[in-house]
GUZA-970593 format. One line per 4 residues: number of its first residue (from 0); their letters; for each residue x, y, z of C-alpha. Coordinates in Angstrom, 3 decimals. Layout:
BEGIN
NUM> A> X/Y/Z ~ ...
***
This chain:
BEGIN
0> MIDI> -10.677/-85.231/9.990 ~ -11.840/-87.997/7.886 ~ -15.393/-87.268/8.698 ~ -15.128/-84.009/7.435
4> AFVI> -13.545/-84.847/4.137 ~ -16.139/-86.839/3.216 ~ -18.841/-84.663/4.121 ~ -17.316/-82.433/2.054
8> SFAF> -17.147/-84.848/-0.614 ~ -20.799/-85.212/-0.397 ~ -21.568/-81.446/-0.174 ~ -19.478/-80.953/-3.542
12> IGTI> -21.599/-84.046/-5.113 ~ -25.104/-82.475/-4.081 ~ -23.604/-79.210/-4.870 ~ -23.419/-80.456/-8.839
16> LGCI> -26.970/-82.060/-8.479 ~ -28.611/-78.546/-7.228 ~ -26.645/-76.664/-10.264 ~ -28.225/-79.134/-12.765
20> TGLV> -31.995/-78.855/-11.175 ~ -31.393/-75.336/-10.863 ~ -31.195/-74.848/-14.337 ~ -33.784/-76.729/-15.431
24> PGFH> -37.088/-74.455/-15.909 ~ -39.707/-75.461/-13.336 ~ -37.682/-78.049/-11.161 ~ -38.165/-77.548/-8.199
28> VNNL> -35.363/-78.314/-5.012 ~ -38.062/-80.194/-3.456 ~ -38.178/-82.206/-6.126 ~ -34.771/-83.131/-6.390
32> ALLL> -35.005/-83.986/-2.071 ~ -37.933/-86.389/-2.889 ~ -35.587/-88.001/-5.606 ~ -33.000/-88.090/-3.293
36> LSAS> -35.375/-89.562/-0.517 ~ -36.742/-92.468/-2.977 ~ -32.763/-93.111/-3.754 ~ -31.564/-93.276/-0.635
40> PSIL> -31.816/-96.961/0.444 ~ -29.466/-97.293/-1.985 ~ -27.347/-94.888/-1.578 ~ -27.395/-95.596/2.032
44> AFLS> -26.493/-99.308/1.422 ~ -23.419/-98.286/-0.719 ~ -22.350/-96.474/2.303 ~ -22.967/-98.670/4.782
48> PCGE> -19.010/-99.263/5.559 ~ -19.386/-95.433/6.901 ~ -22.252/-96.399/9.486 ~ -23.837/-93.657/11.257
52> LASL> -21.796/-91.161/8.805 ~ -23.804/-92.472/6.073 ~ -26.760/-90.921/6.752 ~ -25.424/-87.600/7.932
56> LVGA> -23.470/-87.781/4.217 ~ -26.922/-87.906/2.242 ~ -28.326/-85.021/4.272 ~ -24.928/-83.307/3.415
60> MVVS> -25.850/-83.542/-0.127 ~ -29.333/-82.927/-0.487 ~ -28.304/-79.899/2.236 ~ -25.976/-78.540/-0.461
64> ASIA> -28.317/-79.674/-3.423 ~ -31.115/-76.849/-1.859 ~ -28.708/-74.361/-1.703 ~ -27.119/-74.579/-4.889
68> HTFV> -30.291/-74.812/-6.162 ~ -31.204/-70.952/-5.086 ~ -28.111/-69.828/-6.840 ~ -28.475/-71.113/-10.120
72> NIIP> -32.293/-70.656/-10.853 ~ -31.921/-67.657/-11.593 ~ -30.347/-68.411/-14.999 ~ -33.753/-69.798/-16.216
76> STFI> -35.683/-67.218/-15.030 ~ -33.075/-64.632/-16.518 ~ -32.366/-66.185/-20.155 ~ -35.776/-67.848/-20.791
80> GAPE> -38.258/-66.829/-18.015 ~ -39.635/-69.542/-16.447 ~ -39.861/-68.871/-12.790 ~ -40.194/-71.181/-9.633
84> EDTA> -42.042/-70.197/-7.094 ~ -38.814/-68.936/-5.477 ~ -37.677/-66.890/-8.656 ~ -40.937/-65.339/-9.879
88> LVLL> -40.400/-61.938/-8.569 ~ -36.661/-61.656/-9.719 ~ -38.099/-62.789/-13.153 ~ -39.389/-59.247/-13.550
92> PAHS> -35.747/-56.703/-13.135 ~ -34.380/-59.327/-14.172 ~ -35.390/-59.822/-17.353 ~ -35.992/-56.741/-18.109
96> MLLE> -32.042/-56.185/-17.915 ~ -31.782/-59.083/-20.062 ~ -33.150/-56.929/-23.101 ~ -31.008/-54.058/-22.366
100> GRGY> -27.591/-56.199/-22.932 ~ -27.143/-56.519/-19.491 ~ -28.366/-60.191/-18.755 ~ -24.765/-61.310/-17.179
104> GAIS> -25.079/-58.365/-15.026 ~ -28.789/-59.362/-13.323 ~ -27.151/-62.698/-12.919 ~ -23.570/-61.529/-11.134
108> LSAV> -26.242/-59.164/-8.884 ~ -27.956/-62.551/-7.763 ~ -25.030/-64.406/-7.517 ~ -23.894/-61.968/-4.773
112> GSFG> -27.346/-61.935/-3.137 ~ -27.672/-65.811/-2.518 ~ -23.381/-65.765/-1.242 ~ -23.869/-62.684/0.916
116> AAVM> -27.078/-64.609/2.123 ~ -25.033/-67.583/3.325 ~ -22.063/-65.407/4.862 ~ -25.105/-63.476/6.728
120> AFLF> -26.929/-66.681/7.855 ~ -23.757/-67.673/9.694 ~ -23.397/-64.324/11.412 ~ -27.404/-64.237/12.608
124> VVPF> -27.654/-68.286/13.344 ~ -26.806/-67.870/17.082 ~ -28.939/-65.019/17.665 ~ -31.966/-66.135/15.805
128> RFTL> -31.828/-69.690/17.901 ~ -32.218/-66.870/21.760 ~ -34.634/-65.263/19.631 ~ -37.098/-68.178/18.435
132> CSPL> -36.294/-70.822/21.395 ~ -35.230/-69.486/24.966 ~ -34.786/-67.347/26.530 ~ -37.427/-65.229/24.271
136> NLYW> -39.273/-68.090/22.742 ~ -40.747/-65.645/19.893 ~ -41.576/-68.617/18.287 ~ -45.478/-69.420/19.264
140> VIRR> -45.684/-65.207/19.227 ~ -44.859/-64.905/15.470 ~ -47.069/-67.950/14.752 ~ -50.100/-66.063/16.283
144> IMPW> -49.483/-62.957/14.674 ~ -48.427/-64.236/10.772 ~ -51.782/-63.496/9.399 ~ -51.993/-60.000/10.398
148> ILLA> -48.445/-59.329/9.101 ~ -49.482/-60.623/5.782 ~ -52.783/-58.476/6.116 ~ -50.637/-55.214/6.880
152> ITLI> -48.404/-56.785/3.670 ~ -51.301/-56.689/1.343 ~ -52.510/-53.464/2.209 ~ -49.349/-51.888/1.690
156> LVLT> -48.962/-53.640/-1.705 ~ -52.712/-52.283/-2.668 ~ -52.586/-48.900/-1.388 ~ -49.014/-47.816/-2.095
160> EKSG> -50.268/-47.913/-6.362 ~ -49.554/-44.567/-7.881 ~ -53.708/-43.373/-8.159 ~ -57.166/-44.006/-6.815
164> KHIV> -58.025/-46.242/-10.634 ~ -55.029/-48.323/-9.811 ~ -55.520/-48.684/-6.445 ~ -58.880/-50.356/-7.564
168> YAAL> -57.220/-52.017/-10.421 ~ -54.270/-53.312/-8.042 ~ -57.004/-54.650/-5.490 ~ -58.609/-56.652/-8.531
172> IFSL> -55.670/-58.459/-9.759 ~ -54.551/-59.439/-5.759 ~ -58.126/-60.729/-5.312 ~ -58.036/-62.630/-8.650
176> SGIF> -54.676/-64.026/-8.273 ~ -55.675/-65.061/-4.933 ~ -59.131/-66.502/-5.985 ~ -56.834/-68.200/-8.535
180> GMEI> -54.450/-69.492/-6.036 ~ -57.432/-71.259/-3.707 ~ -58.969/-73.024/-6.749 ~ -55.239/-74.674/-7.634
184> LHMN> -55.442/-75.874/-3.879 ~ -58.535/-77.795/-4.823 ~ -57.092/-79.499/-8.089 ~ -55.304/-82.709/-9.270
188> SHSI> -53.003/-82.895/-11.521 ~ -51.451/-85.744/-13.411 ~ -47.927/-86.586/-14.761 ~ -47.402/-88.176/-17.986
192> VGME> -43.789/-88.850/-16.704 ~ -44.763/-89.891/-13.481 ~ -42.617/-86.933/-11.812 ~ -45.554/-85.073/-9.952
196> VSLL> -45.215/-80.706/-9.838 ~ -46.754/-78.562/-8.142 ~ -49.538/-76.408/-9.770 ~ -47.661/-73.635/-8.660
200> FPAL> -45.430/-73.948/-11.711 ~ -47.846/-73.363/-14.045 ~ -49.472/-70.540/-12.211 ~ -46.287/-68.752/-11.582
204> AGLF> -45.175/-69.061/-15.162 ~ -48.624/-67.681/-16.629 ~ -48.977/-64.998/-13.887 ~ -45.353/-63.880/-14.551
208> GVPT> -43.318/-65.436/-17.134 ~ -45.308/-66.073/-20.357 ~ -46.554/-62.342/-20.478 ~ -43.871/-60.984/-21.180
212> LLHS> -42.453/-63.222/-23.604 ~ -45.947/-63.177/-25.535 ~ -45.064/-59.179/-26.207 ~ -41.806/-60.035/-27.228
216> FSSP> -42.903/-61.928/-30.596 ~ -41.756/-59.578/-32.529 ~ -39.063/-58.394/-30.812 ~ -35.686/-58.226/-32.764
220> SLPE> -32.367/-60.134/-31.724 ~ -31.557/-59.491/-28.240 ~ -28.903/-56.612/-27.646 ~ -25.015/-57.970/-27.475
224> QIIE> -24.839/-59.026/-24.004 ~ -22.266/-57.229/-21.937 ~ -20.137/-59.248/-19.692 ~ -19.415/-57.494/-16.517
228> EETA> -20.763/-57.985/-13.357 ~ -22.895/-54.876/-12.223 ~ -23.001/-53.694/-8.335 ~ -25.679/-52.500/-6.563
232> PGSW> -25.481/-49.226/-3.887 ~ -26.106/-50.165/-0.279 ~ -26.484/-54.090/-1.454 ~ -25.383/-55.226/1.750
236> KDIA> -28.806/-53.636/3.314 ~ -31.067/-55.350/0.698 ~ -28.967/-58.505/1.422 ~ -29.888/-58.099/5.726
240> AGTV> -33.361/-57.309/4.577 ~ -33.364/-60.507/2.683 ~ -31.648/-62.742/5.238 ~ -33.925/-61.497/8.376
244> SGAF> -37.097/-62.199/6.034 ~ -36.164/-65.687/4.896 ~ -35.232/-66.552/8.888 ~ -38.526/-64.980/9.407
248> VSIL> -41.039/-67.157/7.328 ~ -38.627/-70.099/7.761 ~ -40.563/-71.233/11.046 ~ -43.860/-70.824/9.911
252> PGVT> -45.691/-73.612/8.486 ~ -47.506/-73.229/4.170 ~ -45.351/-69.560/4.393 ~ -42.710/-69.690/1.469
256> SAVA> -39.694/-67.868/0.535 ~ -42.084/-66.270/-2.167 ~ -43.811/-64.320/0.723 ~ -40.821/-63.392/2.305
260> TIMA> -39.838/-61.956/-0.740 ~ -42.856/-59.670/-0.642 ~ -41.634/-58.433/2.690 ~ -38.200/-57.764/2.332
264> MVAR> -38.767/-55.601/-0.801 ~ -41.649/-53.783/1.454 ~ -38.767/-53.619/4.279 ~ -36.329/-51.862/1.843
268> RKSD> -38.943/-50.014/-0.400 ~ -36.425/-50.029/-3.188 ~ -37.213/-49.502/-6.712 ~ -34.222/-49.849/-8.469
272> RKNV> -33.716/-53.086/-10.297 ~ -30.327/-54.148/-9.413 ~ -31.088/-53.617/-5.197 ~ -34.495/-55.615/-6.320
276> IVTL> -32.393/-58.682/-7.779 ~ -29.755/-58.421/-4.501 ~ -32.247/-58.214/-2.258 ~ -34.936/-61.196/-3.325
280> SSVN> -31.646/-63.830/-4.090 ~ -30.589/-63.551/-0.844 ~ -34.443/-64.173/0.563 ~ -33.979/-67.322/-1.304
284> TATS> -30.545/-68.397/-0.109 ~ -31.647/-67.457/3.558 ~ -34.870/-69.528/3.590 ~ -33.482/-72.764/2.406
288> FFVL> -30.568/-72.288/5.189 ~ -32.974/-71.220/8.042 ~ -35.368/-73.969/7.297 ~ -32.271/-76.379/7.994
292> VVLF> -31.719/-74.795/11.493 ~ -35.250/-74.669/12.432 ~ -35.204/-78.194/12.166 ~ -32.907/-78.513/14.612
296> MVER> -34.066/-76.038/16.869 ~ -37.819/-76.851/17.116 ~ -38.006/-80.272/15.010 ~ -40.483/-79.462/12.904
300> ARSG> -39.764/-79.555/9.112 ~ -40.866/-76.059/7.038 ~ -39.889/-77.406/3.739 ~ -39.509/-80.315/1.507
304> SAIV> -35.276/-80.553/1.928 ~ -35.907/-80.449/5.937 ~ -38.711/-83.064/5.617 ~ -36.306/-85.536/3.861
308> LGEL> -33.554/-84.519/6.312 ~ -36.000/-85.323/9.034 ~ -36.799/-88.895/7.436 ~ -32.818/-89.695/7.068
312> MDVE> -30.934/-88.499/10.077 ~ -31.958/-88.495/13.837 ~ -32.124/-84.718/14.572 ~ -31.091/-83.921/17.884
316> RWSG> -32.466/-80.698/19.520 ~ -30.502/-77.561/19.669 ~ -31.167/-76.536/23.349 ~ -27.154/-75.420/24.104
320> TLPP> -25.024/-72.588/23.213 ~ -23.582/-74.219/20.081 ~ -25.166/-76.139/17.336 ~ -25.086/-80.146/17.968
324> QSLC> -22.778/-81.634/16.119 ~ -24.609/-83.242/12.937 ~ -25.669/-79.685/12.367 ~ -22.311/-78.248/12.654
328> YLMI> -21.455/-81.171/9.475 ~ -24.856/-79.963/7.839 ~ -23.227/-76.189/8.165 ~ -20.039/-77.214/6.298
332> SVIV> -21.930/-78.607/3.509 ~ -23.578/-74.879/3.116 ~ -20.482/-73.744/2.952 ~ -18.989/-75.846/0.268
336> SAIV> -22.154/-75.151/-1.763 ~ -22.157/-71.188/-1.304 ~ -18.601/-70.986/-2.398 ~ -19.129/-73.511/-5.439
340> SYHA> -22.468/-72.542/-6.421 ~ -21.302/-68.208/-6.474 ~ -18.276/-69.297/-9.177 ~ -20.527/-72.081/-11.310
344> TKFL> -23.725/-69.124/-11.404 ~ -20.990/-66.568/-12.867 ~ -19.776/-68.934/-15.343 ~ -22.700/-70.298/-16.489
348> GRII> -24.402/-66.992/-16.871 ~ -21.382/-66.232/-19.097 ~ -21.008/-68.348/-21.399 ~ -25.047/-68.237/-21.896
352> AAHI> -25.135/-64.426/-22.244 ~ -21.772/-64.418/-24.864 ~ -24.140/-66.696/-27.287 ~ -27.942/-65.747/-26.743
356> SRIS> -27.864/-62.220/-28.575 ~ -26.905/-64.475/-31.863 ~ -30.615/-65.731/-31.885 ~ -33.743/-63.659/-33.059
360> YGTI> -35.463/-62.666/-29.511 ~ -39.004/-63.521/-31.121 ~ -37.410/-66.933/-31.604 ~ -36.197/-67.385/-27.877
364> AKSS> -39.866/-66.322/-26.675 ~ -41.394/-68.556/-28.792 ~ -39.455/-71.336/-28.136 ~ -39.408/-70.612/-24.247
368> VALI> -43.294/-70.738/-24.325 ~ -43.168/-73.986/-26.181 ~ -41.094/-75.157/-24.002 ~ -42.676/-74.433/-20.942
372> SAMV> -45.950/-75.833/-22.341 ~ -43.764/-78.739/-22.833 ~ -42.960/-79.182/-19.218 ~ -46.140/-77.816/-17.747
376> LAFT> -48.083/-80.642/-19.501 ~ -45.200/-83.367/-19.151 ~ -45.286/-82.643/-15.218 ~ -48.845/-81.411/-14.525
380> GLTG> -51.066/-83.010/-17.757 ~ -53.763/-80.865/-19.142 ~ -55.282/-79.406/-15.750 ~ -51.484/-77.343/-15.908
384> IVVL> -52.663/-76.930/-19.231 ~ -55.481/-75.124/-18.157 ~ -54.019/-73.407/-14.845 ~ -50.726/-72.282/-17.252
388> ITGT> -53.142/-70.315/-19.723 ~ -55.621/-68.741/-16.695 ~ -52.609/-67.737/-14.909 ~ -51.404/-66.141/-18.368
392> LIGM> -54.840/-64.531/-18.562 ~ -54.379/-62.678/-15.216 ~ -51.022/-61.673/-16.032 ~ -51.569/-60.115/-19.000
396> LCLE> -54.480/-58.263/-17.538 ~ -51.988/-56.777/-15.143 ~ -49.748/-55.286/-17.731 ~ -53.029/-53.747/-19.123
400> LRVR> -53.723/-52.124/-16.221 ~ -50.520/-51.137/-15.713 ~ -49.987/-52.092/-11.536 ~ -46.930/-54.197/-10.423
404> RSLG> -46.575/-57.354/-11.147 ~ -45.990/-58.469/-7.665 ~ -49.698/-58.404/-6.704 ~ -49.759/-61.786/-8.674
408> MGVL> -48.333/-63.390/-5.516 ~ -51.927/-62.859/-4.469 ~ -52.235/-66.965/-5.578 ~ -49.993/-67.455/-2.687
412> ILPI> -50.879/-65.161/-0.144 ~ -54.280/-64.865/0.185 ~ -54.410/-68.947/0.453 ~ -52.398/-68.574/3.171
416> MLTY> -53.798/-65.756/5.182 ~ -57.305/-67.696/4.702 ~ -55.794/-70.838/6.314 ~ -54.704/-68.994/9.365
420> FL> -57.945/-66.631/9.851 ~ -60.542/-69.371/8.581
***
């Protein structure tokens, strides 16, 4: 009982850290995980009286922080237009709802999607274990067919545009984004603040965030925000699609939740913005949960947080029907984080929504571009600025040609496909 009380306490601390980092534009949870790993010797020394429980407590902090981050990072995406890899696609419908005075509604939908995914993930976790490992052992089968799945997703994205001309434009945008992504892989950045961030941050900010903000420079103030929660019809189907997609990609090296969002969108084929927000938010939280479970199933880390857990703890392989005890403790931290983060996301979103309309949106847009540029410069140096400008030009071309913005995810999908095929 004392062990559980300690786990809950440290899960709460991790949740607070995750909520804080979720509010910082471009700060990925993997950066927090690596910071906790760097600080772990000091933390473990402080917790030395706890004995073997010490590493588990730090692990609970890492897990709860990663879950909380997937809830709260919708806020800077919606109000500032600064996406991470995990929120790049959800930015588009959420930001459009903000311009209609329904920014808080978008936040509440995202919170529902994330919380629903956390609940559904617990329902799926045991069937997932039997499907992935014995007796079905689909892990290796899925790894072999993954490039073909990505190719099918690409063809669906391109070929479902509204006309032949737009299909050509879509192929162009996807190809440009993919080439852009391959170039980024070979570029080195230098952080002037000593904390490296992936070049995907400026790339995605350019592709998805900055073009929308540039178009808003001359816009009047935002409409008064309606502080009311929104509902999405059939949201449980959106949550299920997001949870399954998140589980699916969590087993594959190099395939992120951003790819899972594309899979979930293709599976649901929903154009309603509210359904899209619920789906994509559920993907992010489900992926964060299942990379934890996969670490115990196949003993391979698929995210920065999982890598840190592998370094901190002796991971006991889940070979029986029930999860090992250490995984059960970590799953308790998921529950704590999901409950607290759900309410924290809506609380923080409500405060910001109540005050943001008092400022000229043109001023907000200009300040957001300045903030994004400053963070790109601080975290990735001049190289990041070049990447940001290049991504912005591709994103603006996407707007001018009037094709779906999700084609910009070629920046991730094409390099991953080539990794498998070549």
